[in-house]
N, CA, C and O atoms as a GROMACS GRO file, in nm:
protein
  552
    1UNK      N    1   2.859  -2.247  -4.733
    1UNK     CA    2   2.885  -2.413  -4.797
    1UNK      C    3   2.836  -2.473  -4.711
    1UNK      O    4   2.841  -2.408  -4.606
    2UNK      N    5   2.772  -2.600  -4.696
    2UNK     CA    6   2.748  -2.712  -4.588
    2UNK      C    7   2.851  -2.797  -4.584
    2UNK      O    8   2.918  -2.824  -4.683
    3UNK      N    9   2.867  -2.834  -4.493
    3UNK     CA   10   2.998  -2.960  -4.457
    3UNK      C   11   2.973  -3.065  -4.545
    3UNK      O   12   3.064  -3.141  -4.579
    4UNK      N   13   2.842  -3.078  -4.592
    4UNK     CA   14   2.828  -3.229  -4.661
    4UNK      C   15   2.848  -3.161  -4.834
    4UNK      O   16   2.841  -3.234  -4.933
    5UNK      N   17   2.869  -3.022  -4.842
    5UNK     CA   18   2.875  -2.978  -5.013
    5UNK      C   19   3.044  -2.938  -5.031
    5UNK      O   20   3.096  -2.889  -5.132
    6UNK      N   21   3.115  -2.976  -4.897
    6UNK     CA   22   3.253  -2.967  -4.897
    6UNK      C   23   3.321  -3.048  -4.973
    6UNK      O   24   3.301  -3.168  -4.959
    7UNK      N   25   3.427  -2.998  -5.083
    7UNK     CA   26   3.503  -3.084  -5.193
    7UNK      C   27   3.584  -3.164  -5.091
    7UNK      O   28   3.622  -3.126  -4.980
    8UNK      N   29   3.603  -3.279  -5.148
    8UNK     CA   30   3.712  -3.368  -5.073
    8UNK      C   31   3.808  -3.392  -5.111
    8UNK      O   32   3.848  -3.499  -5.157
    9UNK      N   33   3.877  -3.263  -5.095
    9UNK     CA   34   4.049  -3.229  -5.140
    9UNK      C   35   4.062  -3.172  -5.008
    9UNK      O   36   3.973  -3.138  -4.929
   10UNK      N   37   4.198  -3.166  -4.996
   10UNK     CA   38   4.294  -3.148  -4.884
   10UNK      C   39   4.326  -3.221  -4.805
   10UNK      O   40   4.348  -3.340  -4.827
   11UNK      N   41   4.336  -3.155  -4.673
   11UNK     CA   42   4.410  -3.252  -4.558
   11UNK      C   43   4.307  -3.348  -4.492
   11UNK      O   44   4.349  -3.451  -4.438
   12UNK      N   45   4.173  -3.318  -4.494
   12UNK     CA   46   4.094  -3.373  -4.424
   12UNK      C   47   4.014  -3.486  -4.558
   12UNK      O   48   3.943  -3.583  -4.530
   13UNK      N   49   4.038  -3.454  -4.656
   13UNK     CA   50   3.962  -3.592  -4.732
   13UNK      C   51   4.003  -3.698  -4.710
   13UNK      O   52   3.920  -3.779  -4.752
   14UNK      N   53   4.085  -3.747  -4.666
   14UNK     CA   54   4.095  -3.889  -4.618
   14UNK      C   55   3.982  -3.951  -4.504
   14UNK      O   56   3.929  -4.062  -4.498
   15UNK      N   57   3.968  -3.829  -4.417
   15UNK     CA   58   3.884  -3.844  -4.282
   15UNK      C   59   3.747  -3.858  -4.352
   15UNK      O   60   3.655  -3.918  -4.296
   16UNK      N   61   3.735  -3.811  -4.459
   16UNK     CA   62   3.577  -3.809  -4.497
   16UNK      C   63   3.536  -3.873  -4.637
   16UNK      O   64   3.449  -3.842  -4.719
   17UNK      N   65   3.644  -3.988  -4.633
   17UNK     CA   66   3.646  -4.105  -4.743
   17UNK      C   67   3.520  -4.203  -4.674
   17UNK      O   68   3.426  -4.228  -4.750
   18UNK      N   69   3.514  -4.242  -4.580
   18UNK     CA   70   3.397  -4.296  -4.494
   18UNK      C   71   3.353  -4.243  -4.405
   18UNK      O   72   3.397  -4.142  -4.352
   19UNK      N   73   3.216  -4.333  -4.364
   19UNK     CA   74   3.116  -4.267  -4.270
   19UNK      C   75   3.186  -4.274  -4.091
   19UNK      O   76   3.149  -4.217  -3.989
   20UNK      N   77   3.295  -4.366  -4.114
   20UNK     CA   78   3.304  -4.396  -3.956
   20UNK      C   79   3.436  -4.284  -3.940
   20UNK      O   80   3.469  -4.240  -3.830
   21UNK      N   81   3.498  -4.251  -4.056
   21UNK     CA   82   3.632  -4.155  -4.036
   21UNK      C   83   3.547  -4.022  -4.050
   21UNK      O   84   3.598  -3.924  -3.995
   22UNK      N   85   3.430  -4.002  -4.112
   22UNK     CA   86   3.369  -3.881  -4.120
   22UNK      C   87   3.359  -3.829  -3.921
   22UNK      O   88   3.404  -3.733  -3.859
   23UNK      N   89   3.298  -3.923  -3.890
   23UNK     CA   90   3.218  -3.895  -3.763
   23UNK      C   91   3.345  -3.891  -3.675
   23UNK      O   92   3.312  -3.805  -3.593
   24UNK      N   93   3.452  -3.925  -3.646
   24UNK     CA   94   3.543  -3.936  -3.591
   24UNK      C   95   3.617  -3.795  -3.610
   24UNK      O   96   3.637  -3.727  -3.509
   25UNK      N   97   3.653  -3.755  -3.717
   25UNK     CA   98   3.694  -3.567  -3.746
   25UNK      C   99   3.610  -3.517  -3.685
   25UNK      O  100   3.657  -3.452  -3.592
   26UNK      N  101   3.444  -3.515  -3.695
   26UNK     CA  102   3.313  -3.445  -3.641
   26UNK      C  103   3.349  -3.433  -3.451
   26UNK      O  104   3.324  -3.338  -3.378
   27UNK      N  105   3.400  -3.536  -3.422
   27UNK     CA  106   3.398  -3.528  -3.315
   27UNK      C  107   3.522  -3.520  -3.260
   27UNK      O  108   3.510  -3.506  -3.138
   28UNK      N  109   3.655  -3.522  -3.299
   28UNK     CA  110   3.779  -3.413  -3.263
   28UNK      C  111   3.799  -3.299  -3.327
   28UNK      O  112   3.884  -3.225  -3.276
   29UNK      N  113   3.726  -3.249  -3.458
   29UNK     CA  114   3.709  -3.106  -3.436
   29UNK      C  115   3.597  -3.047  -3.304
   29UNK      O  116   3.616  -2.950  -3.232
   30UNK      N  117   3.494  -3.128  -3.302
   30UNK     CA  118   3.431  -3.055  -3.183
   30UNK      C  119   3.521  -3.042  -3.109
   30UNK      O  120   3.574  -2.932  -3.092
   31UNK      N  121   3.553  -3.134  -3.055
   31UNK     CA  122   3.654  -3.155  -2.895
   31UNK      C  123   3.706  -3.006  -2.896
   31UNK      O  124   3.666  -2.909  -2.831
   32UNK      N  125   3.826  -3.021  -3.007
   32UNK     CA  126   3.970  -2.925  -3.015
   32UNK      C  127   3.902  -2.828  -3.038
   32UNK      O  128   3.946  -2.738  -2.966
   33UNK      N  129   3.761  -2.767  -3.139
   33UNK     CA  130   3.722  -2.632  -3.134
   33UNK      C  131   3.689  -2.581  -3.028
   33UNK      O  132   3.721  -2.467  -2.996
   34UNK      N  133   3.602  -2.681  -2.940
   34UNK     CA  134   3.533  -2.637  -2.844
   34UNK      C  135   3.610  -2.618  -2.693
   34UNK      O  136   3.564  -2.551  -2.600
   35UNK      N  137   3.705  -2.673  -2.692
   35UNK     CA  138   3.822  -2.635  -2.610
   35UNK      C  139   3.880  -2.517  -2.626
   35UNK      O  140   3.888  -2.431  -2.539
   36UNK      N  141   3.936  -2.507  -2.774
   36UNK     CA  142   3.998  -2.350  -2.789
   36UNK      C  143   3.868  -2.254  -2.780
   36UNK      O  144   3.876  -2.169  -2.691
   37UNK      N  145   3.808  -2.255  -2.818
   37UNK     CA  146   3.640  -2.160  -2.802
   37UNK      C  147   3.614  -2.111  -2.625
   37UNK      O  148   3.599  -2.001  -2.570
   38UNK      N  149   3.618  -2.235  -2.581
   38UNK     CA  150   3.608  -2.192  -2.423
   38UNK      C  151   3.720  -2.156  -2.345
   38UNK      O  152   3.705  -2.118  -2.229
   39UNK      N  153   3.856  -2.167  -2.412
   39UNK     CA  154   3.946  -2.088  -2.364
   39UNK      C  155   3.991  -1.965  -2.398
   39UNK      O  156   4.081  -1.907  -2.337
   40UNK      N  157   3.936  -1.924  -2.490
   40UNK     CA  158   3.926  -1.767  -2.591
   40UNK      C  159   3.821  -1.676  -2.484
   40UNK      O  160   3.847  -1.561  -2.449
   41UNK      N  161   3.719  -1.739  -2.448
   41UNK     CA  162   3.595  -1.697  -2.372
   41UNK      C  163   3.622  -1.660  -2.223
   41UNK      O  164   3.589  -1.565  -2.153
   42UNK      N  165   3.669  -1.734  -2.210
   42UNK     CA  166   3.773  -1.715  -2.057
   42UNK      C  167   3.889  -1.580  -2.046
   42UNK      O  168   3.895  -1.491  -1.962
   43UNK      N  169   3.944  -1.598  -2.125
   43UNK     CA  170   4.047  -1.487  -2.184
   43UNK      C  171   3.979  -1.374  -2.260
   43UNK      O  172   4.059  -1.333  -2.344
   44UNK      N  173   3.865  -1.309  -2.266
   44UNK     CA  174   3.834  -1.175  -2.323
   44UNK      C  175   3.855  -1.095  -2.225
   44UNK      O  176   3.938  -1.007  -2.250
   45UNK      N  177   3.811  -1.093  -2.124
   45UNK     CA  178   3.854  -0.957  -2.024
   45UNK      C  179   3.939  -0.916  -1.984
   45UNK      O  180   3.952  -0.810  -1.923
   46UNK      N  181   4.074  -1.057  -2.032
   46UNK     CA  182   4.206  -1.000  -1.972
   46UNK      C  183   4.227  -0.961  -2.140
   46UNK      O  184   4.172  -0.981  -2.248
   47UNK      N  185   4.375  -0.876  -2.069
   47UNK     CA  186   4.460  -0.839  -2.178
   47UNK      C  187   4.524  -0.946  -2.298
   47UNK      O  188   4.579  -1.042  -2.244
   48UNK      N  189   4.525  -0.948  -2.400
   48UNK     CA  190   4.570  -1.036  -2.467
   48UNK      C  191   4.483  -1.088  -2.561
   48UNK      O  192   4.383  -1.028  -2.601
   49UNK      N  193   4.530  -1.240  -2.614
   49UNK     CA  194   4.482  -1.270  -2.729
   49UNK      C  195   4.299  -1.336  -2.733
   49UNK      O  196   4.246  -1.400  -2.824
   50UNK      N  197   4.249  -1.298  -2.625
   50UNK     CA  198   4.119  -1.384  -2.598
   50UNK      C  199   4.051  -1.352  -2.740
   50UNK      O  200   4.035  -1.466  -2.784
   51UNK      N  201   4.012  -1.281  -2.816
   51UNK     CA  202   3.932  -1.210  -2.923
   51UNK      C  203   3.967  -1.345  -3.042
   51UNK      O  204   3.898  -1.426  -3.104
   52UNK      N  205   4.142  -1.311  -3.028
   52UNK     CA  206   4.177  -1.432  -3.124
   52UNK      C  207   4.185  -1.566  -3.097
   52UNK      O  208   4.196  -1.657  -3.179
   53UNK      N  209   4.179  -1.576  -2.970
   53UNK     CA  210   4.137  -1.739  -2.992
   53UNK      C  211   3.989  -1.800  -2.966
   53UNK      O  212   3.964  -1.920  -2.953
   54UNK      N  213   3.910  -1.711  -2.961
   54UNK     CA  214   3.787  -1.661  -2.938
   54UNK      C  215   3.729  -1.738  -3.124
   54UNK      O  216   3.666  -1.842  -3.145
   55UNK      N  217   3.776  -1.650  -3.211
   55UNK     CA  218   3.784  -1.634  -3.378
   55UNK      C  219   3.845  -1.834  -3.403
   55UNK      O  220   3.792  -1.923  -3.470
   56UNK      N  221   3.955  -1.838  -3.326
   56UNK     CA  222   4.037  -1.938  -3.394
   56UNK      C  223   3.961  -2.083  -3.353
   56UNK      O  224   3.981  -2.186  -3.417
   57UNK      N  225   3.876  -2.075  -3.241
   57UNK     CA  226   3.818  -2.196  -3.217
   57UNK      C  227   3.697  -2.199  -3.281
   57UNK      O  228   3.645  -2.310  -3.296
   58UNK      N  229   3.631  -2.084  -3.330
   58UNK     CA  230   3.496  -2.120  -3.393
   58UNK      C  231   3.571  -2.154  -3.540
   58UNK      O  232   3.528  -2.260  -3.585
   59UNK      N  233   3.665  -2.096  -3.619
   59UNK     CA  234   3.730  -2.120  -3.743
   59UNK      C  235   3.735  -2.248  -3.769
   59UNK      O  236   3.712  -2.299  -3.878
   60UNK      N  237   3.774  -2.322  -3.632
   60UNK     CA  238   3.828  -2.516  -3.618
   60UNK      C  239   3.655  -2.530  -3.616
   60UNK      O  240   3.608  -2.582  -3.717
   61UNK      N  241   3.593  -2.503  -3.548
   61UNK     CA  242   3.506  -2.553  -3.536
   61UNK      C  243   3.417  -2.570  -3.705
   61UNK      O  244   3.371  -2.671  -3.759
   62UNK      N  245   3.419  -2.437  -3.747
   62UNK     CA  246   3.373  -2.389  -3.888
   62UNK      C  247   3.446  -2.515  -4.014
   62UNK      O  248   3.411  -2.541  -4.129
   63UNK      N  249   3.513  -2.548  -3.961
   63UNK     CA  250   3.548  -2.677  -4.106
   63UNK      C  251   3.434  -2.757  -4.110
   63UNK      O  252   3.390  -2.777  -4.223
   64UNK      N  253   3.353  -2.825  -3.984
   64UNK     CA  254   3.311  -2.916  -3.925
   64UNK      C  255   3.150  -2.852  -3.967
   64UNK      O  256   3.089  -2.897  -4.064
   65UNK      N  257   3.106  -2.768  -3.899
   65UNK     CA  258   2.964  -2.724  -3.851
   65UNK      C  259   2.952  -2.596  -3.927
   65UNK      O  260   3.036  -2.506  -3.921
   66UNK      N  261   2.837  -2.594  -4.004
   66UNK     CA  262   2.810  -2.460  -4.024
   66UNK      C  263   2.722  -2.382  -3.928
   66UNK      O  264   2.683  -2.273  -3.969
   67UNK      N  265   2.689  -2.417  -3.819
   67UNK     CA  266   2.641  -2.312  -3.705
   67UNK      C  267   2.769  -2.244  -3.677
   67UNK      O  268   2.763  -2.121  -3.664
   68UNK      N  269   2.890  -2.304  -3.667
   68UNK     CA  270   2.988  -2.241  -3.609
   68UNK      C  271   3.059  -2.117  -3.737
   68UNK      O  272   3.146  -2.033  -3.716
   69UNK      N  273   2.986  -2.144  -3.865
   69UNK     CA  274   3.025  -2.054  -3.957
   69UNK      C  275   2.961  -1.900  -3.955
   69UNK      O  276   3.013  -1.789  -3.955
   70UNK      N  277   2.838  -1.944  -3.955
   70UNK     CA  278   2.738  -1.830  -3.892
   70UNK      C  279   2.749  -1.762  -3.760
   70UNK      O  280   2.714  -1.644  -3.754
   71UNK      N  281   2.795  -1.827  -3.648
   71UNK     CA  282   2.853  -1.770  -3.541
   71UNK      C  283   2.969  -1.683  -3.566
   71UNK      O  284   2.978  -1.565  -3.532
   72UNK      N  285   3.065  -1.758  -3.635
   72UNK     CA  286   3.178  -1.668  -3.631
   72UNK      C  287   3.132  -1.547  -3.722
   72UNK      O  288   3.181  -1.441  -3.683
   73UNK      N  289   3.058  -1.536  -3.821
   73UNK     CA  290   3.062  -1.422  -3.889
   73UNK      C  291   2.987  -1.336  -3.814
   73UNK      O  292   3.021  -1.218  -3.818
   74UNK      N  293   2.867  -1.375  -3.729
   74UNK     CA  294   2.839  -1.283  -3.640
   74UNK      C  295   2.922  -1.233  -3.531
   74UNK      O  296   2.893  -1.119  -3.494
   75UNK      N  297   3.014  -1.288  -3.474
   75UNK     CA  298   3.102  -1.292  -3.375
   75UNK      C  299   3.205  -1.162  -3.440
   75UNK      O  300   3.240  -1.062  -3.376
   76UNK      N  301   3.230  -1.184  -3.542
   76UNK     CA  302   3.348  -1.074  -3.634
   76UNK      C  303   3.271  -0.930  -3.628
   76UNK      O  304   3.314  -0.826  -3.578
   77UNK      N  305   3.159  -0.948  -3.688
   77UNK     CA  306   3.101  -0.835  -3.699
   77UNK      C  307   3.074  -0.742  -3.568
   77UNK      O  308   3.084  -0.619  -3.560
   78UNK      N  309   3.035  -0.840  -3.462
   78UNK     CA  310   3.031  -0.760  -3.342
   78UNK      C  311   3.130  -0.712  -3.276
   78UNK      O  312   3.130  -0.620  -3.193
   79UNK      N  313   3.245  -0.800  -3.327
   79UNK     CA  314   3.398  -0.718  -3.265
   79UNK      C  315   3.425  -0.604  -3.318
   79UNK      O  316   3.467  -0.504  -3.261
   80UNK      N  317   3.396  -0.624  -3.455
   80UNK     CA  318   3.413  -0.508  -3.566
   80UNK      C  319   3.339  -0.374  -3.493
   80UNK      O  320   3.415  -0.284  -3.458
   81UNK      N  321   3.242  -0.364  -3.477
   81UNK     CA  322   3.117  -0.265  -3.452
   81UNK      C  323   3.180  -0.243  -3.272
   81UNK      O  324   3.195  -0.127  -3.233
   82UNK      N  325   3.201  -0.318  -3.210
   82UNK     CA  326   3.266  -0.269  -3.077
   82UNK      C  327   3.393  -0.222  -3.068
   82UNK      O  328   3.427  -0.181  -2.957
   83UNK      N  329   3.481  -0.217  -3.170
   83UNK     CA  330   3.594  -0.191  -3.184
   83UNK      C  331   3.568  -0.019  -3.213
   83UNK      O  332   3.612   0.073  -3.144
   84UNK      N  333   3.471  -0.007  -3.356
   84UNK     CA  334   3.441   0.110  -3.434
   84UNK      C  335   3.390   0.193  -3.336
   84UNK      O  336   3.418   0.313  -3.343
   85UNK      N  337   3.289   0.135  -3.203
   85UNK     CA  338   3.231   0.219  -3.124
   85UNK      C  339   3.342   0.262  -3.028
   85UNK      O  340   3.328   0.384  -3.013
   86UNK      N  341   3.433   0.225  -2.965
   86UNK     CA  342   3.514   0.198  -2.895
   86UNK      C  343   3.600   0.367  -2.936
   86UNK      O  344   3.601   0.460  -2.856
   87UNK      N  345   3.656   0.371  -3.057
   87UNK     CA  346   3.712   0.448  -3.160
   87UNK      C  347   3.680   0.572  -3.144
   87UNK      O  348   3.758   0.666  -3.131
   88UNK      N  349   3.537   0.578  -3.145
   88UNK     CA  350   3.474   0.726  -3.155
   88UNK      C  351   3.443   0.779  -2.983
   88UNK      O  352   3.420   0.893  -2.942
   89UNK      N  353   3.453   0.634  -2.898
   89UNK     CA  354   3.389   0.775  -2.759
   89UNK      C  355   3.550   0.838  -2.747
   89UNK      O  356   3.660   0.815  -2.797
   90UNK      N  357   3.482   0.946  -2.635
   90UNK     CA  358   3.588   0.997  -2.589
   90UNK      C  359   3.672   0.934  -2.462
   90UNK      O  360   3.649   0.839  -2.386
   91UNK      N  361   3.791   1.039  -2.472
   91UNK     CA  362   3.891   0.971  -2.342
   91UNK      C  363   3.851   0.929  -2.221
   91UNK      O  364   3.927   0.850  -2.166
   92UNK      N  365   3.763   0.957  -2.171
   92UNK     CA  366   3.652   0.887  -2.045
   92UNK      C  367   3.597   0.779  -2.058
   92UNK      O  368   3.607   0.702  -1.962
   93UNK      N  369   3.538   0.745  -2.150
   93UNK     CA  370   3.489   0.598  -2.192
   93UNK      C  371   3.590   0.530  -2.188
   93UNK      O  372   3.599   0.437  -2.107
   94UNK      N  373   3.690   0.561  -2.276
   94UNK     CA  374   3.780   0.436  -2.303
   94UNK      C  375   3.874   0.398  -2.162
   94UNK      O  376   3.921   0.287  -2.137
   95UNK      N  377   3.886   0.532  -2.075
   95UNK     CA  378   4.005   0.506  -1.957
   95UNK      C  379   3.875   0.419  -1.868
   95UNK      O  380   3.906   0.324  -1.797
   96UNK      N  381   3.757   0.455  -1.879
   96UNK     CA  382   3.659   0.330  -1.762
   96UNK      C  383   3.665   0.199  -1.846
   96UNK      O  384   3.648   0.100  -1.776
   97UNK      N  385   3.684   0.174  -1.971
   97UNK     CA  386   3.676   0.071  -2.046
   97UNK      C  387   3.811  -0.002  -1.955
   97UNK      O  388   3.801  -0.095  -1.876
   98UNK      N  389   3.944   0.078  -1.997
   98UNK     CA  390   4.054   0.009  -1.956
   98UNK      C  391   4.039   0.008  -1.784
   98UNK      O  392   4.093  -0.091  -1.734
   99UNK      N  393   3.975   0.098  -1.690
   99UNK     CA  394   3.951   0.071  -1.564
   99UNK      C  395   3.904  -0.037  -1.515
   99UNK      O  396   3.944  -0.096  -1.414
  100UNK      N  397   3.768  -0.084  -1.625
  100UNK     CA  398   3.729  -0.219  -1.614
  100UNK      C  399   3.778  -0.336  -1.610
  100UNK      O  400   3.752  -0.427  -1.532
  101UNK      N  401   3.880  -0.329  -1.733
  101UNK     CA  402   3.965  -0.474  -1.756
  101UNK      C  403   4.052  -0.472  -1.624
  101UNK      O  404   4.044  -0.554  -1.533
  102UNK      N  405   4.149  -0.344  -1.630
  102UNK     CA  406   4.234  -0.391  -1.483
  102UNK      C  407   4.152  -0.419  -1.394
  102UNK      O  408   4.166  -0.535  -1.355
  103UNK      N  409   4.057  -0.355  -1.334
  103UNK     CA  410   3.950  -0.437  -1.234
  103UNK      C  411   3.962  -0.566  -1.242
  103UNK      O  412   4.042  -0.625  -1.170
  104UNK      N  413   3.887  -0.629  -1.330
  104UNK     CA  414   3.879  -0.751  -1.377
  104UNK      C  415   3.998  -0.874  -1.324
  104UNK      O  416   3.977  -0.979  -1.264
  105UNK      N  417   4.132  -0.811  -1.375
  105UNK     CA  418   4.218  -0.854  -1.390
  105UNK      C  419   4.314  -0.846  -1.241
  105UNK      O  420   4.414  -0.916  -1.224
  106UNK      N  421   4.264  -0.746  -1.141
  106UNK     CA  422   4.327  -0.753  -1.036
  106UNK      C  423   4.231  -0.850  -0.949
  106UNK      O  424   4.283  -0.931  -0.872
  107UNK      N  425   4.095  -0.841  -0.962
  107UNK     CA  426   3.989  -0.916  -0.863
  107UNK      C  427   4.047  -1.126  -0.883
  107UNK      O  428   4.040  -1.224  -0.809
  108UNK      N  429   4.089  -1.106  -0.996
  108UNK     CA  430   4.088  -1.259  -1.053
  108UNK      C  431   4.240  -1.288  -1.000
  108UNK      O  432   4.255  -1.402  -0.957
  109UNK      N  433   4.361  -1.199  -0.995
  109UNK     CA  434   4.500  -1.236  -0.926
  109UNK      C  435   4.443  -1.246  -0.784
  109UNK      O  436   4.446  -1.355  -0.727
  110UNK      N  437   4.398  -1.155  -0.732
  110UNK     CA  438   4.332  -1.195  -0.571
  110UNK      C  439   4.287  -1.292  -0.545
  110UNK      O  440   4.332  -1.363  -0.455
  111UNK      N  441   4.172  -1.328  -0.627
  111UNK     CA  442   4.088  -1.482  -0.576
  111UNK      C  443   4.186  -1.583  -0.607
  111UNK      O  444   4.175  -1.687  -0.542
  112UNK      N  445   4.288  -1.574  -0.698
  112UNK     CA  446   4.378  -1.683  -0.720
  112UNK      C  447   4.500  -1.707  -0.629
  112UNK      O  448   4.577  -1.803  -0.626
  113UNK      N  449   4.497  -1.581  -0.550
  113UNK     CA  450   4.607  -1.603  -0.476
  113UNK      C  451   4.734  -1.547  -0.482
  113UNK      O  452   4.832  -1.564  -0.410
  114UNK      N  453   4.709  -1.448  -0.622
  114UNK     CA  454   4.865  -1.432  -0.699
  114UNK      C  455   4.922  -1.338  -0.594
  114UNK      O  456   5.036  -1.375  -0.565
  115UNK      N  457   4.873  -1.200  -0.508
  115UNK     CA  458   4.876  -1.123  -0.416
  115UNK      C  459   4.967  -1.186  -0.308
  115UNK      O  460   5.078  -1.136  -0.289
  116UNK      N  461   4.927  -1.289  -0.239
  116UNK     CA  462   4.965  -1.353  -0.129
  116UNK      C  463   5.084  -1.399  -0.157
  116UNK      O  464   5.177  -1.359  -0.087
  117UNK      N  465   5.111  -1.501  -0.275
  117UNK     CA  466   5.223  -1.560  -0.304
  117UNK      C  467   5.307  -1.450  -0.372
  117UNK      O  468   5.423  -1.477  -0.340
  118UNK      N  469   5.308  -1.352  -0.441
  118UNK     CA  470   5.417  -1.205  -0.409
  118UNK      C  471   5.445  -1.170  -0.293
  118UNK      O  472   5.562  -1.158  -0.257
  119UNK      N  473   5.339  -1.147  -0.212
  119UNK     CA  474   5.394  -1.100  -0.093
  119UNK      C  475   5.460  -1.185   0.019
  119UNK      O  476   5.498  -1.154   0.132
  120UNK      N  477   5.460  -1.311  -0.056
  120UNK     CA  478   5.526  -1.389   0.075
  120UNK      C  479   5.707  -1.440   0.013
  120UNK      O  480   5.790  -1.504   0.077
  121UNK      N  481   5.717  -1.395  -0.100
  121UNK     CA  482   5.830  -1.354  -0.147
  121UNK      C  483   5.930  -1.284  -0.049
  121UNK      O  484   6.035  -1.312   0.011
  122UNK      N  485   5.838  -1.170  -0.063
  122UNK     CA  486   5.918  -0.996   0.042
  122UNK      C  487   5.854  -0.982   0.187
  122UNK      O  488   5.833  -0.878   0.249
  123UNK      N  489   5.822  -1.152   0.234
  123UNK     CA  490   5.801  -1.112   0.400
  123UNK      C  491   5.683  -1.033   0.424
  123UNK      O  492   5.671  -0.997   0.541
  124UNK      N  493   5.567  -0.987   0.322
  124UNK     CA  494   5.448  -0.931   0.342
  124UNK      C  495   5.358  -1.032   0.413
  124UNK      O  496   5.355  -1.141   0.356
  125UNK      N  497   5.300  -1.026   0.500
  125UNK     CA  498   5.230  -1.190   0.528
  125UNK      C  499   5.063  -1.066   0.577
  125UNK      O  500   5.006  -1.084   0.685
  126UNK      N  501   5.031  -0.990   0.508
  126UNK     CA  502   4.895  -0.913   0.528
  126UNK      C  503   4.741  -0.990   0.489
  126UNK      O  504   4.709  -1.039   0.381
  127UNK      N  505   4.682  -0.985   0.579
  127UNK     CA  506   4.617  -1.092   0.584
  127UNK      C  507   4.481  -1.058   0.433
  127UNK      O  508   4.449  -1.156   0.366
  128UNK      N  509   4.425  -0.936   0.404
  128UNK     CA  510   4.393  -0.854   0.267
  128UNK      C  511   4.440  -0.935   0.176
  128UNK      O  512   4.359  -0.980   0.094
  129UNK      N  513   4.592  -0.976   0.166
  129UNK     CA  514   4.669  -1.033   0.011
  129UNK      C  515   4.584  -1.160  -0.012
  129UNK      O  516   4.528  -1.195  -0.117
  130UNK      N  517   4.586  -1.226   0.117
  130UNK     CA  518   4.516  -1.382   0.110
  130UNK      C  519   4.388  -1.408  -0.008
  130UNK      O  520   4.295  -1.328  -0.016
  131UNK      N  521   4.394  -1.492  -0.070
  131UNK     CA  522   4.279  -1.538  -0.168
  131UNK      C  523   4.189  -1.581  -0.046
  131UNK      O  524   4.222  -1.648   0.052
  132UNK      N  525   4.027  -1.509  -0.088
  132UNK     CA  526   3.913  -1.569  -0.003
  132UNK      C  527   3.876  -1.696  -0.080
  132UNK      O  528   3.759  -1.732  -0.064
  133UNK      N  529   3.943  -1.764  -0.152
  133UNK     CA  530   3.899  -1.911  -0.220
  133UNK      C  531   3.982  -1.994  -0.172
  133UNK      O  532   3.958  -2.102  -0.119
  134UNK      N  533   4.109  -1.930  -0.196
  134UNK     CA  534   4.261  -2.047  -0.137
  134UNK      C  535   4.313  -2.014  -0.045
  134UNK      O  536   4.390  -2.098   0.003
  135UNK      N  537   4.304  -1.891   0.022
  135UNK     CA  538   4.366  -1.893   0.161
  135UNK      C  539   4.479  -1.826   0.159
  135UNK      O  540   4.487  -1.727   0.086
  136UNK      N  541   4.573  -1.861   0.228
  136UNK     CA  542   4.735  -1.785   0.246
  136UNK      C  543   4.802  -1.851   0.136
  136UNK      O  544   4.807  -1.974   0.135
  137UNK      N  545   4.852  -1.784   0.047
  137UNK     CA  546   4.885  -1.845  -0.076
  137UNK      C  547   5.092  -1.812  -0.084
  137UNK      O  548   5.174  -1.857  -0.164
  138UNK      N  549   5.110  -1.728   0.024
  138UNK     CA  550   5.261  -1.684   0.045
  138UNK      C  551   5.343  -1.749   0.129
  138UNK      O  552   5.459  -1.713   0.143
   0.00000   0.00000   0.00000
């Protein structure tokens, strides 16, 4: 169903009554949905709700954009296929995926200076803990 075919009922009906309010709604949905989507994409490699946030951002966008409906359907299908594939893999492949995720998290913590910060709490002033981006964080 395209956005032009959506019924004028529900909480957004008031916005859809005039052209200017429809435009304001579309802009607002685009900004909020886009921000949520980008946040979710940034969270994907980390433990937590990355994919849930991506799907939420796409669902927000899908309220006003038909392309987002298609992308949401595609992304859900792709995610389900990935999970099914991973479940079929042996323990070594699953361990490699977990190790890769851990490596991404550790490198991010190092780049952002988390190790130097925590090391500073314990009086550890080791140069290799310092972030190459932010320098010494402790």
